N, C-alpha and C positions, 0 to 999 in steps of 0.2 A: 754640427756639421758645416758650420759657416766657413771654416778654414779649409783650404784646398790642400790636401796632402798629395801632391803630384810631383814626382821627380824623374819622370821619363823611364821608369824601371822597365816597363813591358817593351817600349821601343828599343831601348839599350839591348835588352836580351834577345830580341827578334833580329837586330842588326848583327849581334854576335853569332847567332844561329845560321843565318844566311851566309856570313863570312867563312864559317866553318865548311860550307858546302860549295860555294859558288866558284871555285877554281878548277872545275871539271873540264878536261880536254879529251874528247873522244876522237878515235882514228877511223878513217875509212880505208877499206881493203879492197883489192882485186880479187878475181877468182882463185889466185894462188895464195891468198891470205898475206899479201905484201901490201905494206902501208903506202897509200897514194895521197893521203890528205889528212889534215887535222881541223877540228871544228870545236870552237869554244861553246859550251853549253850556256845558254842564256837563263838567268834566274830573275823572276819578277815577283813582287808582292801583289797578289791578285787571286781571287777565286777561280777555280778551274772553269767555271762557266763563262767568266769574262775572257779568259784566255782562248777558249774555243771560239768565242764570238769574234774576237780580233782576228783569228786565223781565217775565218770565212770572209771578214771584211777586208778586202784587199788594200784599202787605203791605210790600214794600220801597219802594213809591211812587217808583220811578225812572222819570223822564219823559225822552222823547226831544226833542232830539238829545243824545247823550252821547259823549264821547271817552275810551276806556280806554287808559291808558299802564302798561306794565310792562317789567321788565328780562328779557331772554331769554339773555344770556350775558355773561361777562367774560373777556377774553383779553388776554395780554401782546402789546403792539405791538413786534415785533422791529425794525421800521424806525425806532424812537426809542429803542432801546438803545444806550447809548454805553459809556464806561468804567466798569466796576463800582466802581473805587476813586475815581472823581471825585465831586465834591460841590459845595457852595456855602458860602461864608463871609458871614455877616451879623452886623451889631451886635446884641448880645443885651440884652434889657431887663434893667437892673440899677439900682443906686442911682446918684444924681448923680455921685458921686466916681469910679465905675468906668465910667460911660457913655462910650463911645468907646474904651475901652482893652480891652474884652472882646468877643470875637467868639464865634459859635456856628457850629460846622461841621455842615452838614446833608448827610447822604449822599444820593446821587441817588435820588430816588423811582422807582418802577417805572411805566413807561408802560403803561397799559391802555386797551383798546378796550371801551366798555360798549355792548352791543347793546340797543336799546330798541324794543319793539313798540308801535305805535299803532293802535288799531282805533276807527273812526268808526261809529256806529250812528245812523241817522235814519230818520224816517217818509216824508219826502218828498224827491224827487230834488233839488229846489231848494235844500233845506237842505244836502244832501251837496255839491252844486256849489259853494255859498257857502263851506263849510268848507275845501274843497280850494283854492279861489281865494284863501282867506286866508293859508295858510302856504306853498303851493308857490312863488309868485313870490319869497318872501324867502328861500328855501333854495337859490337858485341863485347860486354853487356850495355856499355853506354859511353858517351863522351862528356867532357866537362867544359863548361863555359866559364871564363874568368872575368869578373867585372868587379866594381868597387862600390863602397858605400857612397851615396849621392853627395856631390859637392855642397849641397845645402847644409850638410851636418857640420861643415867647417872644421874637419879634423886636421890635427897638425900633420899627420901622415896618412896617405890613402890606405884604406883597409880592404883587403882582397876578399871577395865573395866567390865561392865556387858553387856553381849550379849544375846538377846532373840533367843530361838530355837523354831520355829513355825512348828508344824506338819501340813501336808497337810489335814488331817482329813479323809482320805480314805485308805483303804487297798484292793488291787486287788489280789484275789486268783485264782490260776490256778491248775487244777488237771490233771494228765496224762490221755490221751485218748488212744493212741495206744502204748501198752506195748509189747515188744518182750518176747520171752521165758526167756531170761537171764537179762531182764531189772528190776531194783528195783523200787518199788512204792515210790513216793516222792510228797510232797505238796510244793508249792511255793507261797509266798506272798510278794507282792511289795508294798512299800509306800515310802514316801519322806519327807524331812524336809528342812527348810531354816534357816540357821544361819545368824543372822545380825551382822556381824563383821566389822572390820576396817583394812585397809592397810595404814601403815605409810609412809610418805615421807622420804627421806634420813635423818637418824638421826646421821650420822657420822660428819656432817659439824659442825663447831663452831658456834652455835647461841646464845652464851652468851650475856647477857645484864645486865648492871649495875642497881641496884635498885635505885629509886630516893628517897632521904631523905630530900631535901630542895628545895623549889620553890622560886626564887627570884622575889618577887612582892611587891609593895608599896600599902598601903591602907590609905586613908585619912578619919578620923572619923568625921562625921558632924551630929549634933543633928536635930531632925525632924523639929523643929521650924525654924531654919535657912534655912534648905532646902526648907521649904514651902514659905518662904519669897522671896528667890532667884528665885523660879518658878513663883511666882506672879509678880515679877519685869520684868522678861523676856518676859511677855505677854503684857506690857505696850508699 
């Protein structure tokens, strides 16, 4: 375990995850349900407790609505574990003379499930409803994140990886019960997702393998009639 097998896989997946959600724009309406304003929903990578603290701390200048995203666990997905010795062969980046004749063997990456918490904090129920209406319909049954095999593998062409993002299917809403004179009213909704990603083994080692172009084998051509005669004689 002296070699560090680190290729930013979790960070890249989380960036992709946030990018799939962070373009939400909600509307503000008057009593006639006419649009009067638009607000960009802010996404931050932080636990919910930190966001709530920053809202109370006026010096942080954190305005609502805001969505907090954080990782809660990483676990191996046994349903996607195959042969330990299996792997993949790809053309390896090399000079023009060697290109097409040198391959790289990648050992099977470890399938992992990355648990992600999402907490939505808003001041108005209408804002909360719009945020939920933005992502819930698109996560039935799941969304796909597209990323690639890490650059450390030095593949001649990028190889796409598609990872499913599964929504837990439930949103837990909480409303303030005991408010002080100076406390601000806010709604909190908690939900979670599972990203089906991969963690690669060490890609910095030299795993080159020469392609096989010739197999040294001898074949003897025999017609069917001669073969049948020899088989009948062998039974006598």
